[in-house]
C-alpha positions as a Markdown table, in Angstrom:
| # | Residue | x | y | z |
|---|---|---|---|---|
| 1 | Met | 0.7 | 29.8 | -8.1 |
| 2 | Thr | 0.1 | 28.3 | -4.7 |
| 3 | Gly | 1.5 | 24.9 | -3.7 |
| 4 | His | 1.6 | 22.9 | -0.5 |
| 5 | Leu | 4.1 | 21.6 | 2.1 |
| 6 | Val | 4.1 | 17.8 | 1.7 |
| 7 | Gly | 7.3 | 16.9 | 3.6 |
| 8 | Ile | 9.3 | 18.0 | 6.7 |
| 9 | Ala | 12.5 | 16.4 | 7.8 |
| 10 | Arg | 15.5 | 17.1 | 10.1 |
| 11 | Ala | 18.8 | 15.4 | 11.1 |
| 12 | His | 19.7 | 15.6 | 14.8 |
| 13 | Glu | 23.4 | 15.3 | 13.9 |
| 14 | Leu | 25.4 | 16.0 | 10.7 |
| 15 | Gly | 25.3 | 13.0 | 8.5 |
| 16 | Ala | 22.6 | 11.3 | 10.6 |
| 17 | Pro | 19.5 | 9.8 | 9.0 |
| 18 | Leu | 16.7 | 12.2 | 8.4 |
| 19 | Glu | 13.6 | 12.0 | 10.6 |
| 20 | Glu | 10.3 | 12.9 | 8.9 |
| 21 | Met | 7.8 | 15.0 | 10.9 |
| 22 | Ser | 4.3 | 16.3 | 10.5 |
| 23 | Ala | 5.0 | 19.7 | 12.0 |
| 24 | Ala | 8.0 | 21.8 | 13.0 |
| 25 | Ser | 9.0 | 25.1 | 14.5 |
| 26 | Ile | 11.3 | 27.3 | 12.4 |
| 27 | Ser | 13.4 | 30.2 | 13.9 |
| 28 | Leu | 15.7 | 32.9 | 12.7 |
| 29 | Glu | 18.5 | 31.6 | 14.9 |
| 30 | Arg | 18.3 | 27.8 | 14.4 |
| 31 | Gly | 16.3 | 27.1 | 11.2 |
| 32 | Ile | 14.2 | 23.9 | 11.9 |
| 33 | Ala | 14.1 | 23.1 | 15.6 |
| 34 | Gly | 16.4 | 20.2 | 16.3 |
| 35 | Asp | 18.1 | 20.2 | 12.9 |
| 36 | Ala | 21.9 | 20.0 | 13.1 |
| 37 | Arg | 22.3 | 22.0 | 9.9 |
| 38 | Gly | 20.2 | 25.0 | 11.0 |
| 39 | Met | 23.2 | 27.1 | 11.9 |
| 40 | Lys | 25.0 | 26.8 | 8.6 |
| 41 | Asn | 25.7 | 30.2 | 7.0 |
| 42 | Gly | 23.3 | 30.8 | 4.1 |
| 43 | Arg | 21.9 | 27.2 | 4.4 |
| 44 | Gln | 19.6 | 27.1 | 7.4 |
| 45 | Val | 16.8 | 25.3 | 5.6 |
| 46 | Thr | 17.0 | 23.3 | 2.4 |
| 47 | Val | 13.9 | 22.9 | 0.2 |
| 48 | Ile | 13.2 | 20.5 | -2.7 |
| 49 | Phe | 10.3 | 20.5 | -5.1 |
| 50 | Arg | 8.3 | 17.3 | -5.7 |
| 51 | Glu | 8.1 | 17.8 | -9.4 |
| 52 | Gly | 11.9 | 18.2 | -9.9 |
| 53 | Trp | 12.5 | 15.3 | -7.6 |
| 54 | Glu | 10.1 | 13.1 | -9.6 |
| 55 | Asp | 11.9 | 14.1 | -12.8 |
| 56 | Ala | 15.3 | 13.1 | -11.3 |
| 57 | Cys | 13.8 | 9.8 | -10.1 |
| 58 | Arg | 12.4 | 9.1 | -13.6 |
| 59 | Asp | 15.9 | 9.8 | -15.0 |
| 60 | Val | 17.5 | 7.1 | -12.8 |
| 61 | Gly | 14.6 | 4.7 | -13.2 |
| 62 | Ala | 13.8 | 4.5 | -9.5 |
| 63 | Asp | 11.1 | 5.6 | -7.1 |
| 64 | Leu | 13.2 | 6.9 | -4.2 |
| 65 | Pro | 11.9 | 8.5 | -1.0 |
| 66 | Trp | 12.3 | 12.3 | -1.1 |
| 67 | Ile | 14.4 | 12.2 | 2.1 |
| 68 | Thr | 17.1 | 10.5 | 0.0 |
| 69 | Arg | 17.9 | 14.1 | -1.1 |
| 70 | Arg | 18.5 | 15.1 | 2.5 |
| 71 | Ala | 16.4 | 18.3 | 2.2 |
| 72 | Asn | 14.4 | 19.7 | 5.1 |
| 73 | Leu | 11.2 | 20.6 | 3.2 |
| 74 | Leu | 9.3 | 19.1 | 0.2 |
| 75 | Leu | 6.9 | 21.4 | -1.6 |
| 76 | Ala | 4.5 | 20.3 | -4.3 |
| 77 | Asn | 2.5 | 21.9 | -7.1 |
| 78 | Leu | 4.7 | 24.9 | -7.2 |
| 79 | Glu | 7.0 | 26.2 | -9.9 |
| 80 | Trp | 10.5 | 25.8 | -8.4 |
| 81 | Pro | 13.1 | 28.6 | -8.4 |
| 82 | Arg | 16.1 | 28.6 | -10.7 |
| 83 | Glu | 17.8 | 31.7 | -9.2 |
| 84 | Ala | 18.9 | 33.0 | -5.8 |
| 85 | Gly | 17.1 | 36.0 | -4.2 |
| 86 | Gly | 13.5 | 34.9 | -4.4 |
| 87 | Leu | 11.2 | 34.3 | -1.4 |
| 88 | Leu | 9.4 | 31.1 | -0.3 |
| 89 | Arg | 6.3 | 31.6 | 1.9 |
| 90 | Ile | 5.2 | 28.5 | 3.7 |
| 91 | Gly | 2.3 | 29.4 | 5.9 |
| 92 | Asp | 3.6 | 32.4 | 8.0 |
| 93 | Val | 7.2 | 31.4 | 7.5 |
| 94 | Glu | 9.4 | 33.3 | 5.0 |
| 95 | Leu | 12.6 | 31.8 | 3.6 |
| 96 | Gln | 15.0 | 33.8 | 1.4 |
| 97 | Ile | 16.6 | 31.7 | -1.3 |
| 98 | Thr | 20.4 | 32.1 | -1.1 |
| 99 | Met | 21.6 | 29.5 | -3.6 |
| 100 | Glu | 21.0 | 26.2 | -5.4 |
| 101 | Thr | 21.6 | 23.1 | -3.3 |
| 102 | Arg | 24.3 | 21.5 | -5.4 |
| 103 | Pro | 24.0 | 17.7 | -5.5 |
| 104 | Cys | 27.1 | 16.1 | -3.9 |
| 105 | His | 28.7 | 12.6 | -3.9 |
| 106 | Leu | 26.3 | 11.4 | -1.2 |
| 107 | Met | 23.6 | 11.3 | -3.9 |
| 108 | Asp | 25.5 | 8.7 | -5.9 |
| 109 | Arg | 26.2 | 6.8 | -2.7 |
| 110 | Ala | 22.4 | 6.7 | -2.1 |
| 111 | Tyr | 21.6 | 5.7 | -5.7 |
| 112 | Glu | 24.0 | 5.5 | -8.7 |
| 113 | Gly | 23.4 | 8.4 | -11.2 |
| 114 | Leu | 21.2 | 10.4 | -8.8 |
| 115 | Arg | 23.8 | 13.3 | -8.6 |
| 116 | Ala | 23.7 | 13.8 | -12.3 |
| 117 | Ala | 19.9 | 13.5 | -12.4 |
| 118 | Leu | 19.6 | 16.3 | -9.9 |
| 119 | Arg | 21.9 | 18.8 | -11.7 |
| 120 | Pro | 19.6 | 20.2 | -14.4 |
| 121 | Asp | 17.2 | 23.0 | -13.7 |
| 122 | Trp | 17.9 | 23.2 | -10.0 |
| 123 | Arg | 16.2 | 19.9 | -9.4 |
| 124 | Gly | 18.4 | 19.4 | -6.3 |
| 125 | Gly | 16.5 | 22.2 | -4.6 |
| 126 | Val | 17.5 | 25.5 | -2.9 |
| 127 | Cys | 19.2 | 26.6 | 0.3 |
| 128 | Cys | 17.5 | 29.3 | 2.3 |
| 129 | Val | 17.9 | 31.6 | 5.3 |
| 130 | Val | 15.0 | 32.2 | 7.6 |
| 131 | Arg | 13.5 | 35.7 | 7.2 |
| 132 | Arg | 10.4 | 35.1 | 9.4 |
| 133 | Gly | 10.0 | 32.1 | 11.7 |
| 134 | Gly | 6.9 | 30.3 | 12.8 |
| 135 | Glu | 5.1 | 27.0 | 13.0 |
| 136 | Ile | 4.6 | 24.8 | 9.9 |
| 137 | Lys | 2.7 | 21.6 | 9.3 |
| 138 | Leu | 2.0 | 19.3 | 6.4 |
| 139 | Gly | -0.6 | 20.6 | 4.0 |
| 140 | Ile | -0.2 | 24.3 | 4.6 |
| 141 | Pro | 0.0 | 26.5 | 1.5 |
| 142 | Ala | 3.3 | 27.5 | 0.0 |
| 143 | Gln | 4.2 | 30.2 | -2.5 |
| 144 | Tyr | 7.3 | 31.3 | -4.5 |
| 145 | Met | 7.9 | 34.9 | -5.3 |
| 146 | Ser | 10.8 | 35.6 | -7.6 |
| 147 | Arg | 12.9 | 38.6 | -6.8 |
């Protein structure tokens, strides 16, 4: 099943608001260019899946912007992973899934109940390391391959 990249965001500093972008460069060394979190071990790039995000928003009864989750990439029309080890291909970029992105207290600070709504079925997304860098832009195809 092929989906699409529908959101790109980065934070220039840890804890800073996310900046949405229409295109980005991703490297093995830094993750998304200009993102303060790109050097984190096992968490260079975080990815959320639109359908899981929409399920969580329905559970809390709010239509929240996807960047509330503080993820780097938003993929749509794609079965989302529920285990580590798989591979996400976004255009020419390859991201290895290392773990579930566990929802933290910041989610409830953004909207009460959001943390619990993101817990089931890996709705909170995945953390990845870059296996092959490249250029991405909104609308390019995305694919998930389980391990």
